[in-house]
C-alpha positions, 0 to 999 in steps of 0.5 A: 331813809331820810328820817334816820338823819338829823334835819338840816337845821339841827345839823348846822347847830351840831357843826357849831358845837364841834360835830365833825365826825364822818357821816353817811350823808351830807346836806347841800344848800340850794339857794335857788329854792332856799332849801337843803338837799340830802345826799348819801355818800362822801362830800369830798367831791363837792366844791360848794359848802356842805354840812355833814348829815349825822344819824340820830344815834351818832348825835346821841353818842356825840353828846354823851362823849363830848358834853357828858349829856346822856339823852334817850327816848323812852316809851311811857306805856308798853301796853298800848298800841299807840305808845307815847314817848318821853325822853330822859336826859341825865336821869331827868324825865322831860316832856310827853310827845305823840310819836317816837319820831317827835320825841327823838327830835325834841330830845336832840333839840334839848341836848343842843340847848344844854350843850350851848349853856 
């Protein structure tokens, strides 16, 4: 289920861009091992700093509504079993990647980059 959530590093960037929506999960930074841990549930009960862990579809909606950036992964070839994916942002096709998981991550990184500009 963790692959449905945006990685910790990108969740931090989203917070800087104003993402404060309710989420199904949150990250807790573990300083003792220099890593983050994903928790499912509400972060209200924690006293330490937490970062909201949005789902990918929440982030795509956030960029569409707040920054007028429409990003989406799209398949390159429907006829192949090992379909490669590209992503489109506001009608412009971008790069070619090997898997859907890789392309949705790269699409989100590009949306963050564009929103910062």
